[in-house]
N, C-alpha and C positions, 0 to 999 in steps of 0.2 A: 501767225505766220502762214499756216496752211490755208486759212480763209482768203488771204491775199492772193495766193497762188491760184486758187480755184476761181476767184473773181477775175483775175487777169486772163485765165484760159477762156472763161465765158465771154469776156469782153472782146478778145481776139476773134473768137468764133462768130460773134454777132457782127463784127466789122467785116469779116470775110463774107458772111451771109448777105449783107447789104451790098457789097461790091458785086457779088455774083448776080443778085436779083435785079440790079440796075441794068444788066446786060441781057438777061434771058426772060422770055415770056412764053406762055403756051396758049394754044387755041383749041377748038373742038377736034380738029383733025390731027393736030400736032401738039398734044398736051405736055405740060411740065410735070415730070415725075419728081416729087419731093420726098425726101427721106428724113425721118427723125430717129435718132438712136439714143436710147436711154441706157442705163447700166444693165438693165434686165432684158429688154426686148427691142424689136425694131417695128417701125410703122412706116408705111409707104402709101402714097396716094398720087393719082393722076389728076391734074387740075387744069381747068379751062379758065385762063386769066381774063379772057374777054368778057365772059358771062359771070365770072367769079363763082364757079361751082366746082365741086369735086365730082369727077366722072367715075372713078373707081378707087377703092381703098382696100388695104390689107393690114390687119392688126396682128402682130406677133403674139400677143397674149391669147387671143382667141384660137390661134393655130397651135399654141403651146411651143412657140419658138423662142429660143434664147438669142441674145445679141452676140453671137459668135459667127465664124465663117460658115459652119454647117447650117446654122439657122438662116443666114443670109441667102444661101443657095435655095433652101426650101421655100422661103417667103417669096423669092424672086420667081421661082417656078409657078407658084400659085397665082401670083400677081400677073404673070405673063398670060396664063390661061384666062384670067378674068378680063384682061385687056383684049385678047383675041376674040372673046365672046362679044365684046363691044365694038369689034372691027377696028381696033387701033393697033397699028403695026409699027409706028414710028413715034418718037417722042424726044423731048429734050430733058436731060438729066440735071436735076438741081440737087447738089450734094449738101445743100443747106448749111454751108459754112464749115462742114467737116472736111478734114484733109482726105484727099483721094488716096487712101491707103487702108490696108487691112479689110475690115468688114464692108466698108463703103465700096472699095474697089471690087471685092468679090460679088457684091450685090449687083453692080453695074455690069460686070462681065457675065454673070449668070442671066441677067435680063437679055443681053445680046445673044447668048447661047440658046435661049428659049424663043428667039425670033423677033425680039423687039429691037428696032434700030434706034440707037441713041446717037 
């Protein structure tokens, strides 16, 4: 029973992800910021979809950050500093199929507070 529920949740997230990715894309000056959230940590990266390269990335494991709201604020601050060193001040936010609520919402708001326009 539990396996069916988990499979259904994952299937719904993948459907949302495909629907979102059909509408958004990033370029060198206006990258796509993609978020991945596991049970333990957060991963975030800025992607140039035209050249298919990652411009910047932050790994929550290396920073010792957990997948909670405080961790989202910390990783967003570090990632914003990294983007500013690469002279990127605006981007499009790809929530990667996750609902814009909780950790994902805090991450996006913290990026905005640190000077990245989404």
